[in-house]
N, C-alpha and C positions, 0 to 999 in steps of 0.2 A: 267321782269316776263314773262315767256313763255305763249303765247296764243295758245290755241288749238281750233279747230272747231269740235263740235259733231253733225254729221248729222243724224238725226233721233232721235226722242224723246220717243221711246218705252221703253220696259223693259231693253234692253241693253244700249240704249243711256242715258237714265236717270242714270243708274248705272255707266257708264263711266263718266258722269258729276261729280258725287260724287268723283270718284277716282282722277280726275284731280284737282278739286277745293279744295279737301282735302289737296292736296300735294303743294297747293300754285299757281297752274296754273289759268289764266284767261280763262273762257270757254264760247264760243259763241255757243248756242244751237239752232238749226234750224230743222224743220220738214216740209215736203211738205204740210202737213195738219196743218195749224196754230193752230187749235183747240186742237192739241195733245199736245202743248208745256205746257200750265197751269197745266193739270194733272201731268205732269212730274215734274214740279216745286213744286206742292203740295206734291207728293211722296217724293221728296228730303228733303222738309222742315219737313216732318214728321219722316224720317229716321236719320237725322243729330243728333237730341237730344239723340236718342237711341245709336248712336255710340259714342257720347260724354260719355254717362252714363257708357259705357262699356270700356272705356279708349281708343277708337279707333278713337278719334278726339281730335287733339291737340289744337284746337282754338274753340272759341264760334261758335255755329251753324250759328248765323246771319252773322258772318264774312265770313264763308265758303260760305253760300248761295249767299252773295253779289257778289261773283266771278263768278257766272253763269248768263250770260245775254242772254235772249231770243232775237232772230234775226227774222225780217219778211222776209228779202231777202237772198237768198243764197249767193249772192255776198258779202254782209255785213258780214256774218258769216265767210267768207273765207279770207277777205281782209288782215287781219293782222295775220292770223294763221300760225305758224311754223310747225305744225302738225295737220292732219285731220283724224278723226276716223269715218268712214261711217258705219252706222247700218240700211241699207235698207233691203228691202225683199230679201229672199234667192232665187232670180231668176236671171240667167245670163242675160236675155233680158232686165232686169231693170238696172243691174249693169253696163252693157256696155256703154249706153248713159250717165248714172249718172257719171261714172268715167271720160268720155270725158268732161263732163261739169265741174266737179271738177278741172281737169287739166287745162281747159281754164281759170277759174276765180281765182285759187289759186295762191299764190306767186310762183315764179319760183323755189324756194329752199324748198317749203314746201313738207313734206312727205304726201302721200295718202295712207291710210290703211284701210282695210275692216275688219268688225267683223265677217265675214261669218264664219259658223261653219264646211263647208266642200267643199266650191267651191274653186279650186286652182286659184291664181291670174292670171295665164296665160289665164284663160277662159273668163276673162272679161277686161284685160288691153292690149292685143296684139295690138290693134289699137290706143292705147292712145299715143299721141305724146311724152308725158313725162313719159313713161311706166318704165323708170329706177327708178322713184321714187315711185312706186306702190308696195304694198305687202299686205299680210294678217297679222293682229295682232288679233288672235283669242282668246277671253277671256273665261273663265268658268263662267257660270252664278250662282249667280250674282258677277260681277268682283269687286264690292267694298267690298266684303267679301271673295272671293277666288282670291288670288293675281296672280295666274298662267296665263300667256299669251304666246300662241304659235306665235313666228315670223315665218312667212312662205312666203320667197321670191318667185317670178316668176323667170324663167331662165334669164331674162334680167334685174333684179333688181340689182342696183348697191350695191356692198358691203358696201360702206359708208352708204346707206340708211338703211341697215340692223343694222350696227353699231350704227346710231344715233337713230333708233327706239329703240333698247335695252337700250340705255342710257337714252332715255326719260321714257321708262317703269319703270326702276330702279329708276329714280327720282321721279316718280309718286307712288313709294312704291309697284309696282308690281314685279313679279318674271318672267323674260322673259326666254323662251327656244326656240332655234332656230332649226326649221326643215329644214335641208339643202337641201332636195330634195322634189319636189312636190309629195305628195301622197294623194289618195282620203282619205278625213276624216282627213288629216294632221297626228299627231301622237297620241294625247289624245283620240280622238274619235276611232281610230283604237284599242288602248288598251281597252277602254270601250266596242267597239264593239266585241272584243274576249270574254270578260267576259259574255256580254249579249247573244252571240251566245250559249256559253255552258249552261248559265242559261235556255234559251228557250229549249234547247235540254234536259236537265235533266228533265224539267217539262213536255215537250212532251211524254217522255219516262215513266213518272209517277214515277221517282225515288225519287222525294221530292216535297213537297207541295210549293205553291208560298210564304206562310208565312215563312216556315222554310228556304227557299232559301234566302229570304231577311235577316233573322236571321244570316245566315252564314257570310254574309258580314258586316252587322250592328254590330254584337257582336264578330266577329272573324277577318277577314281580315282587315276591315275597321279601327279597333283600331290601328294596326300597320301602316297602310297606311295613317293614319292622320299625322304622323310624320317622316315616311321613305318610300323610294320607294321599288319596288319589288327586285331590284338587292341587295340593302343594306339588305333587310329582309332575302333572302337566304344567304347572306355572313355571318350573325349573327346566322343562324340556323344549322350550322355544325361546329365542333370543328376546322377544317381546312380551314374555309372560304368558298367562292363561289366555287372553284374548288373541294373541298371536298363534298359540297352539290350536285354538278353535277355528281360526281363519284357515290355518294350513291343513287341519285334518278333520275339520267338521264334515265336509262332503263325504269323506270315507266313513266316518262313524255313523252318518245317516244311511249310507248304503248297507253297512253291516246290520243296523237295527232292522232294516226292511227284511233282512233274511233271517232274523232271529225270532222265528214264529214258535208259539208254544209247542212243546214236545212232551208227550206222556212218558213217564218213567215206567214203562211196561216191564212185564215179568222177564222177557228175553234180555232186555237192555240191563236191567238190574242183575240179572243172573250172570251176563257176561262180565260186568264190572266186579261182581263178588268173586267170580272165578280169578279174575286178575289179580285182586287184592290177596286172595288166599294162596295164589301161586307165589307171591312175594312174602306174605306173612301168614303162616298157618295159624288157626283159630287159637290152638293152645300156647301160642306166643304172644298173643294180643296184650295180655296184662304186662308182660315184660317190656313190650315196646311202649306201652303207656308210661311206665316208670321211666323209661329212656326219654320220652318226650318231655315229661316234667323235669328231669334233670337238665336237658337242653335249654328249657324255658328258664330255669333258675340261672344257668350260665348266661343266658341272653340278658336277662332282667338285671343281673349283677353288672354286667357290661354296660347297659344302658344307664343304670343308676350313676355310673362314674363319667357319664358324657354329658356335655352341655347341650340343651335343647336347641 
């Protein structure tokens, strides 16, 4: 049975623990602040029965929970791990010494992966002695409900490390996508960033309200995107497929791109959007809405699991 080490017991670390334990891996969970581990275990214990009730857990919750063992020392967490998933702060100055320590303590053949949302692996692994086994495995939050994982190697990451990471993610029930070249934000955040940039621009120009803009995605684009990507979407939206779609609408998209000039997210615009969100969701209800989101994702994931691709 493969053992993995999850480094960091925050929102992402606890979610990764569910992913690996659910798939049958033994999980060693460690956090630099020991008091953070028990709340993570409590969260996992609360979520596992819900996953079971939605058909997303093949074993009894207690069986899965027993695979997650808290560790007091980093060396103990790393000793037997074949794969390490780091979930530390989004700061290069923190990740550089942390990855040197992971490299020093972990097995020589262990993969060292970071969950960073946008920092390229080269920024914090260049001086790591075993840098060939380091890369980014960027999840989508929460990873125990959204299976996509971006595999993003540094220029010096071994091809075998990438292949092994993809295999581990597949075994864990995730869907790996390899980003072959280092890009700021990797690929997923660049796609999301393109949509957000145009969303902010439309609102800044008072072309649409924040509520109606969210409706465009929630009740329009998002319905299709929950089971197909943008390329398949346009391939199915023209009689002759993707090439036909580009022939029909290429000039329109070219015109739109000329109008999509960079826009600063200044204080006034961000404040306007913050006010709009707080009018719909008071800050003290955000945690409740996050739980609602996760339950809706569970229901959607359960539905998709029963459908043919």
